[in-house]
mmCIF file as Biopython writes it, N, C-alpha, C and O atoms, coordinates in Angstrom:
data_model
#
loop_
_atom_site.group_PDB
_atom_site.id
_atom_site.type_symbol
_atom_site.label_atom_id
_atom_site.label_alt_id
_atom_site.label_comp_id
_atom_site.label_asym_id
_atom_site.label_entity_id
_atom_site.label_seq_id
_atom_site.pdbx_PDB_ins_code
_atom_site.Cartn_x
_atom_site.Cartn_y
_atom_site.Cartn_z
_atom_site.occupancy
_atom_site.B_iso_or_equiv
_atom_site.auth_seq_id
_atom_site.auth_asym_id
_atom_site.pdbx_PDB_model_num
ATOM 1   N N  . MET A ? 1  ? -19.361 21.072 -33.420 1.0 0.0 1  A 1 
ATOM 2   C CA . MET A ? 1  ? -19.291 19.741 -32.470 1.0 0.0 1  A 1 
ATOM 3   C C  . MET A ? 1  ? -17.691 19.371 -32.307 1.0 0.0 1  A 1 
ATOM 4   O O  . MET A ? 1  ? -17.240 18.908 -31.259 1.0 0.0 1  A 1 
ATOM 5   N N  . HIS A ? 2  ? -16.897 19.632 -33.469 1.0 0.0 2  A 1 
ATOM 6   C CA . HIS A ? 2  ? -15.411 19.493 -33.151 1.0 0.0 2  A 1 
ATOM 7   C C  . HIS A ? 2  ? -14.719 19.986 -32.387 1.0 0.0 2  A 1 
ATOM 8   O O  . HIS A ? 2  ? -13.840 19.415 -31.742 1.0 0.0 2  A 1 
ATOM 9   N N  . ASN A ? 3  ? -15.096 21.436 -32.333 1.0 0.0 3  A 1 
ATOM 10  C CA . ASN A ? 3  ? -14.871 22.434 -31.689 1.0 0.0 3  A 1 
ATOM 11  C C  . ASN A ? 3  ? -14.791 22.118 -30.007 1.0 0.0 3  A 1 
ATOM 12  O O  . ASN A ? 3  ? -13.860 22.484 -29.290 1.0 0.0 3  A 1 
ATOM 13  N N  . ASN A ? 4  ? -15.980 21.358 -29.556 1.0 0.0 4  A 1 
ATOM 14  C CA . ASN A ? 4  ? -16.526 21.166 -28.136 1.0 0.0 4  A 1 
ATOM 15  C C  . ASN A ? 4  ? -15.836 19.932 -27.518 1.0 0.0 4  A 1 
ATOM 16  O O  . ASN A ? 4  ? -15.811 19.786 -26.296 1.0 0.0 4  A 1 
ATOM 17  N N  . LYS A ? 5  ? -15.222 18.959 -28.449 1.0 0.0 5  A 1 
ATOM 18  C CA . LYS A ? 5  ? -14.524 17.874 -28.456 1.0 0.0 5  A 1 
ATOM 19  C C  . LYS A ? 5  ? -13.021 18.376 -28.071 1.0 0.0 5  A 1 
ATOM 20  O O  . LYS A ? 5  ? -12.325 17.923 -27.162 1.0 0.0 5  A 1 
ATOM 21  N N  . ASN A ? 6  ? -12.726 19.297 -28.876 1.0 0.0 6  A 1 
ATOM 22  C CA . ASN A ? 6  ? -11.470 19.669 -28.897 1.0 0.0 6  A 1 
ATOM 23  C C  . ASN A ? 6  ? -11.038 20.412 -27.445 1.0 0.0 6  A 1 
ATOM 24  O O  . ASN A ? 6  ? -9.913  20.215 -26.985 1.0 0.0 6  A 1 
ATOM 25  N N  . ILE A ? 7  ? -12.010 21.280 -26.756 1.0 0.0 7  A 1 
ATOM 26  C CA . ILE A ? 7  ? -12.279 22.040 -25.925 1.0 0.0 7  A 1 
ATOM 27  C C  . ILE A ? 7  ? -11.999 21.118 -24.620 1.0 0.0 7  A 1 
ATOM 28  O O  . ILE A ? 7  ? -11.290 21.350 -23.641 1.0 0.0 7  A 1 
ATOM 29  N N  . ALA A ? 8  ? -12.755 20.057 -24.923 1.0 0.0 8  A 1 
ATOM 30  C CA . ALA A ? 8  ? -12.799 19.093 -23.704 1.0 0.0 8  A 1 
ATOM 31  C C  . ALA A ? 8  ? -11.712 18.374 -23.666 1.0 0.0 8  A 1 
ATOM 32  O O  . ALA A ? 8  ? -11.784 17.768 -22.597 1.0 0.0 8  A 1 
ATOM 33  N N  . SER A ? 9  ? -10.485 18.000 -24.343 1.0 0.0 9  A 1 
ATOM 34  C CA . SER A ? 9  ? -9.477  17.503 -24.345 1.0 0.0 9  A 1 
ATOM 35  C C  . SER A ? 9  ? -8.551  18.261 -24.255 1.0 0.0 9  A 1 
ATOM 36  O O  . SER A ? 9  ? -7.484  17.785 -23.866 1.0 0.0 9  A 1 
ATOM 37  N N  . GLN A ? 10 ? -8.609  19.391 -24.510 1.0 0.0 10 A 1 
ATOM 38  C CA . GLN A ? 10 ? -7.760  20.252 -23.814 1.0 0.0 10 A 1 
ATOM 39  C C  . GLN A ? 10 ? -7.849  21.001 -22.446 1.0 0.0 10 A 1 
ATOM 40  O O  . GLN A ? 10 ? -6.956  21.742 -22.036 1.0 0.0 10 A 1 
ATOM 41  N N  . HIS A ? 11 ? -8.806  20.783 -21.897 1.0 0.0 11 A 1 
ATOM 42  C CA . HIS A ? 11 ? -9.626  20.607 -20.393 1.0 0.0 11 A 1 
ATOM 43  C C  . HIS A ? 11 ? -8.700  19.989 -19.595 1.0 0.0 11 A 1 
ATOM 44  O O  . HIS A ? 11 ? -7.994  20.443 -18.694 1.0 0.0 11 A 1 
ATOM 45  N N  . SER A ? 12 ? -8.829  18.631 -20.162 1.0 0.0 12 A 1 
ATOM 46  C CA . SER A ? 12 ? -8.420  17.413 -19.410 1.0 0.0 12 A 1 
ATOM 47  C C  . SER A ? 12 ? -6.732  17.626 -19.196 1.0 0.0 12 A 1 
ATOM 48  O O  . SER A ? 12 ? -6.115  17.435 -18.148 1.0 0.0 12 A 1 
ATOM 49  N N  . LEU A ? 13 ? -6.235  18.028 -20.362 1.0 0.0 13 A 1 
ATOM 50  C CA . LEU A ? 13 ? -4.941  17.796 -20.460 1.0 0.0 13 A 1 
ATOM 51  C C  . LEU A ? 13 ? -4.194  19.201 -19.613 1.0 0.0 13 A 1 
ATOM 52  O O  . LEU A ? 13 ? -3.049  19.129 -19.167 1.0 0.0 13 A 1 
ATOM 53  N N  . VAL A ? 14 ? -5.118  20.542 -19.481 1.0 0.0 14 A 1 
ATOM 54  C CA . VAL A ? 14 ? -4.765  21.043 -18.295 1.0 0.0 14 A 1 
ATOM 55  C C  . VAL A ? 14 ? -4.887  20.627 -17.099 1.0 0.0 14 A 1 
ATOM 56  O O  . VAL A ? 14 ? -4.041  20.900 -16.247 1.0 0.0 14 A 1 
ATOM 57  N N  . GLN A ? 15 ? -5.860  19.968 -16.866 1.0 0.0 15 A 1 
ATOM 58  C CA . GLN A ? 15 ? -6.265  19.152 -15.679 1.0 0.0 15 A 1 
ATOM 59  C C  . GLN A ? 15 ? -5.167  18.442 -15.108 1.0 0.0 15 A 1 
ATOM 60  O O  . GLN A ? 15 ? -4.802  18.348 -13.936 1.0 0.0 15 A 1 
ATOM 61  N N  . PHE A ? 16 ? -4.593  17.834 -16.440 1.0 0.0 16 A 1 
ATOM 62  C CA . PHE A ? 16 ? -3.240  16.429 -15.970 1.0 0.0 16 A 1 
ATOM 63  C C  . PHE A ? 16 ? -2.257  17.290 -15.878 1.0 0.0 16 A 1 
ATOM 64  O O  . PHE A ? 16 ? -1.563  16.927 -14.928 1.0 0.0 16 A 1 
ATOM 65  N N  . ILE A ? 17 ? -1.688  18.544 -16.513 1.0 0.0 17 A 1 
ATOM 66  C CA . ILE A ? 17 ? -0.466  19.039 -16.175 1.0 0.0 17 A 1 
ATOM 67  C C  . ILE A ? 17 ? -0.464  19.512 -14.918 1.0 0.0 17 A 1 
ATOM 68  O O  . ILE A ? 17 ? 0.516   19.347 -14.192 1.0 0.0 17 A 1 
ATOM 69  N N  . GLN A ? 18 ? -1.761  20.272 -14.443 1.0 0.0 18 A 1 
ATOM 70  C CA . GLN A ? 18 ? -1.791  20.857 -13.289 1.0 0.0 18 A 1 
ATOM 71  C C  . GLN A ? 18 ? -1.626  19.473 -11.965 1.0 0.0 18 A 1 
ATOM 72  O O  . GLN A ? 18 ? -1.124  19.526 -10.842 1.0 0.0 18 A 1 
ATOM 73  N N  . MET A ? 19 ? -2.199  18.478 -12.607 1.0 0.0 19 A 1 
ATOM 74  C CA . MET A ? 19 ? -1.936  17.131 -11.895 1.0 0.0 19 A 1 
ATOM 75  C C  . MET A ? 19 ? -0.162  16.840 -11.743 1.0 0.0 19 A 1 
ATOM 76  O O  . MET A ? 19 ? 0.458   16.319 -10.816 1.0 0.0 19 A 1 
ATOM 77  N N  . ALA A ? 20 ? 0.237   17.306 -12.815 1.0 0.0 20 A 1 
ATOM 78  C CA . ALA A ? 20 ? 1.710   17.013 -12.833 1.0 0.0 20 A 1 
ATOM 79  C C  . ALA A ? 20 ? 2.373   17.612 -12.082 1.0 0.0 20 A 1 
ATOM 80  O O  . ALA A ? 20 ? 2.664   17.183 -10.966 1.0 0.0 20 A 1 
ATOM 81  N N  . ILE A ? 21 ? 2.756   18.761 -12.559 1.0 0.0 21 A 1 
ATOM 82  C CA . ILE A ? 21 ? 2.966   20.068 -11.651 1.0 0.0 21 A 1 
ATOM 83  C C  . ILE A ? 21 ? 3.171   19.694 -9.953  1.0 0.0 21 A 1 
ATOM 84  O O  . ILE A ? 21 ? 4.183   19.721 -9.252  1.0 0.0 21 A 1 
ATOM 85  N N  . THR A ? 22 ? 1.509   19.278 -9.585  1.0 0.0 22 A 1 
ATOM 86  C CA . THR A ? 22 ? 1.852   19.080 -8.100  1.0 0.0 22 A 1 
ATOM 87  C C  . THR A ? 22 ? 2.527   18.453 -7.576  1.0 0.0 22 A 1 
ATOM 88  O O  . THR A ? 22 ? 3.166   18.757 -6.569  1.0 0.0 22 A 1 
ATOM 89  N N  . ARG A ? 23 ? 2.532   17.086 -8.350  1.0 0.0 23 A 1 
ATOM 90  C CA . ARG A ? 23 ? 3.535   15.947 -8.169  1.0 0.0 23 A 1 
ATOM 91  C C  . ARG A ? 23 ? 4.519   16.537 -7.980  1.0 0.0 23 A 1 
ATOM 92  O O  . ARG A ? 23 ? 4.833   16.876 -6.840  1.0 0.0 23 A 1 
ATOM 93  N N  . ILE A ? 24 ? 5.261   16.813 -9.040  1.0 0.0 24 A 1 
ATOM 94  C CA . ILE A ? 24 ? 6.309   17.391 -9.009  1.0 0.0 24 A 1 
ATOM 95  C C  . ILE A ? 24 ? 6.575   18.215 -7.910  1.0 0.0 24 A 1 
ATOM 96  O O  . ILE A ? 24 ? 7.615   17.897 -7.335  1.0 0.0 24 A 1 
ATOM 97  N N  . ASP A ? 25 ? 6.074   19.018 -7.504  1.0 0.0 25 A 1 
ATOM 98  C CA . ASP A ? 25 ? 6.195   20.114 -6.571  1.0 0.0 25 A 1 
ATOM 99  C C  . ASP A ? 25 ? 6.377   19.298 -5.389  1.0 0.0 25 A 1 
ATOM 100 O O  . ASP A ? 25 ? 7.299   19.629 -4.644  1.0 0.0 25 A 1 
ATOM 101 N N  . SER A ? 26 ? 5.434   17.952 -4.970  1.0 0.0 26 A 1 
ATOM 102 C CA . SER A ? 26 ? 5.640   17.092 -3.795  1.0 0.0 26 A 1 
ATOM 103 C C  . SER A ? 26 ? 6.821   15.946 -3.795  1.0 0.0 26 A 1 
ATOM 104 O O  . SER A ? 26 ? 6.812   14.967 -3.049  1.0 0.0 26 A 1 
ATOM 105 N N  . LEU A ? 27 ? 8.026   16.298 -4.946  1.0 0.0 27 A 1 
ATOM 106 C CA . LEU A ? 27 ? 8.684   15.121 -5.225  1.0 0.0 27 A 1 
ATOM 107 C C  . LEU A ? 27 ? 9.526   14.615 -3.870  1.0 0.0 27 A 1 
ATOM 108 O O  . LEU A ? 27 ? 10.330  15.369 -3.322  1.0 0.0 27 A 1 
ATOM 109 N N  . ASN A ? 28 ? 9.236   13.145 -3.347  1.0 0.0 28 A 1 
ATOM 110 C CA . ASN A ? 28 ? 9.747   12.767 -2.661  1.0 0.0 28 A 1 
ATOM 111 C C  . ASN A ? 28 ? 10.639  11.666 -2.899  1.0 0.0 28 A 1 
ATOM 112 O O  . ASN A ? 28 ? 10.869  11.487 -4.095  1.0 0.0 28 A 1 
ATOM 113 N N  . THR A ? 29 ? 11.348  10.678 -1.907  1.0 0.0 29 A 1 
ATOM 114 C CA . THR A ? 29 ? 12.054  9.618  -2.300  1.0 0.0 29 A 1 
ATOM 115 C C  . THR A ? 29 ? 11.503  8.640  -2.965  1.0 0.0 29 A 1 
ATOM 116 O O  . THR A ? 29 ? 12.196  8.191  -3.878  1.0 0.0 29 A 1 
ATOM 117 N N  . MET A ? 30 ? 10.409  8.133  -2.789  1.0 0.0 30 A 1 
ATOM 118 C CA . MET A ? 30 ? 9.491   7.585  -3.450  1.0 0.0 30 A 1 
ATOM 119 C C  . MET A ? 30 ? 8.990   7.826  -4.614  1.0 0.0 30 A 1 
ATOM 120 O O  . MET A ? 30 ? 8.681   6.877  -5.335  1.0 0.0 30 A 1 
ATOM 121 N N  . ASP A ? 31 ? 8.835   8.952  -4.972  1.0 0.0 31 A 1 
ATOM 122 C CA . ASP A ? 31 ? 8.648   9.452  -6.127  1.0 0.0 31 A 1 
ATOM 123 C C  . ASP A ? 31 ? 9.810   9.055  -7.416  1.0 0.0 31 A 1 
ATOM 124 O O  . ASP A ? 31 ? 9.630   8.698  -8.580  1.0 0.0 31 A 1 
ATOM 125 N N  . TYR A ? 32 ? 11.086  9.306  -6.590  1.0 0.0 32 A 1 
ATOM 126 C CA . TYR A ? 32 ? 12.291  9.638  -7.668  1.0 0.0 32 A 1 
ATOM 127 C C  . TYR A ? 32 ? 12.536  7.906  -8.001  1.0 0.0 32 A 1 
ATOM 128 O O  . TYR A ? 32 ? 13.404  7.468  -8.755  1.0 0.0 32 A 1 
ATOM 129 N N  . GLU A ? 33 ? 11.729  7.243  -7.379  1.0 0.0 33 A 1 
ATOM 130 C CA . GLU A ? 33 ? 12.098  5.487  -7.868  1.0 0.0 33 A 1 
ATOM 131 C C  . GLU A ? 33 ? 11.071  5.327  -8.693  1.0 0.0 33 A 1 
ATOM 132 O O  . GLU A ? 33 ? 11.147  4.336  -9.419  1.0 0.0 33 A 1 
ATOM 133 N N  . VAL A ? 34 ? 10.325  5.863  -8.782  1.0 0.0 34 A 1 
ATOM 134 C CA . VAL A ? 34 ? 8.805   5.619  -9.649  1.0 0.0 34 A 1 
ATOM 135 C C  . VAL A ? 34 ? 8.902   6.371  -10.749 1.0 0.0 34 A 1 
ATOM 136 O O  . VAL A ? 34 ? 8.541   5.903  -11.829 1.0 0.0 34 A 1 
ATOM 137 N N  . LEU A ? 35 ? 9.346   7.507  -10.660 1.0 0.0 35 A 1 
ATOM 138 C CA . LEU A ? 35 ? 9.774   8.396  -12.244 1.0 0.0 35 A 1 
ATOM 139 C C  . LEU A ? 35 ? 10.324  7.683  -13.196 1.0 0.0 35 A 1 
ATOM 140 O O  . LEU A ? 35 ? 9.733   7.556  -14.268 1.0 0.0 35 A 1 
ATOM 141 N N  . PRO A ? 36 ? 11.608  7.066  -12.961 1.0 0.0 36 A 1 
ATOM 142 C CA . PRO A ? 36 ? 12.617  6.570  -14.217 1.0 0.0 36 A 1 
ATOM 143 C C  . PRO A ? 36 ? 11.712  5.209  -14.929 1.0 0.0 36 A 1 
ATOM 144 O O  . PRO A ? 36 ? 11.812  4.843  -16.100 1.0 0.0 36 A 1 
ATOM 145 N N  . ARG A ? 37 ? 10.746  4.545  -13.776 1.0 0.0 37 A 1 
ATOM 146 C CA . ARG A ? 37 ? 10.154  3.559  -14.623 1.0 0.0 37 A 1 
ATOM 147 C C  . ARG A ? 37 ? 9.223   4.095  -15.301 1.0 0.0 37 A 1 
ATOM 148 O O  . ARG A ? 37 ? 9.263   3.747  -16.481 1.0 0.0 37 A 1 
ATOM 149 N N  . THR A ? 38 ? 7.990   5.147  -14.922 1.0 0.0 38 A 1 
ATOM 150 C CA . THR A ? 38 ? 7.501   6.040  -15.811 1.0 0.0 38 A 1 
ATOM 151 C C  . THR A ? 38 ? 7.903   6.898  -17.237 1.0 0.0 38 A 1 
ATOM 152 O O  . THR A ? 38 ? 7.459   7.019  -18.378 1.0 0.0 38 A 1 
ATOM 153 N N  . VAL A ? 39 ? 8.841   7.321  -16.556 1.0 0.0 39 A 1 
ATOM 154 C CA . VAL A ? 39 ? 9.642   8.151  -17.553 1.0 0.0 39 A 1 
ATOM 155 C C  . VAL A ? 39 ? 10.938  7.658  -17.994 1.0 0.0 39 A 1 
ATOM 156 O O  . VAL A ? 39 ? 12.040  7.972  -17.545 1.0 0.0 39 A 1 
ATOM 157 N N  . LYS A ? 40 ? 10.603  6.670  -19.133 1.0 0.0 40 A 1 
ATOM 158 C CA . LYS A ? 40 ? 12.208  6.051  -19.476 1.0 0.0 40 A 1 
ATOM 159 C C  . LYS A ? 40 ? 13.195  7.304  -20.092 1.0 0.0 40 A 1 
ATOM 160 O O  . LYS A ? 40 ? 13.198  7.811  -21.214 1.0 0.0 40 A 1 
ATOM 161 N N  . LEU A ? 41 ? 14.121  7.620  -18.757 1.0 0.0 41 A 1 
ATOM 162 C CA . LEU A ? 41 ? 14.947  8.674  -19.156 1.0 0.0 41 A 1 
ATOM 163 C C  . LEU A ? 41 ? 16.256  7.933  -19.420 1.0 0.0 41 A 1 
ATOM 164 O O  . LEU A ? 41 ? 16.555  7.170  -18.501 1.0 0.0 41 A 1 
ATOM 165 N N  . ASP A ? 42 ? 17.306  7.971  -20.675 1.0 0.0 42 A 1 
ATOM 166 C CA . ASP A ? 42 ? 17.994  6.752  -20.717 1.0 0.0 42 A 1 
ATOM 167 C C  . ASP A ? 42 ? 19.330  7.911  -21.112 1.0 0.0 42 A 1 
ATOM 168 O O  . ASP A ? 42 ? 20.468  7.492  -21.323 1.0 0.0 42 A 1 
#
């Protein structure tokens, strides 16, 4: 049971990473304005 839950969350993580990569791939000016607020790079 613990394994199934773990696999499910790993799958979600993979989907999330793929989505993030897709977004990074299609970065434009607007994304550059949004990114610093989401990821606070100081």
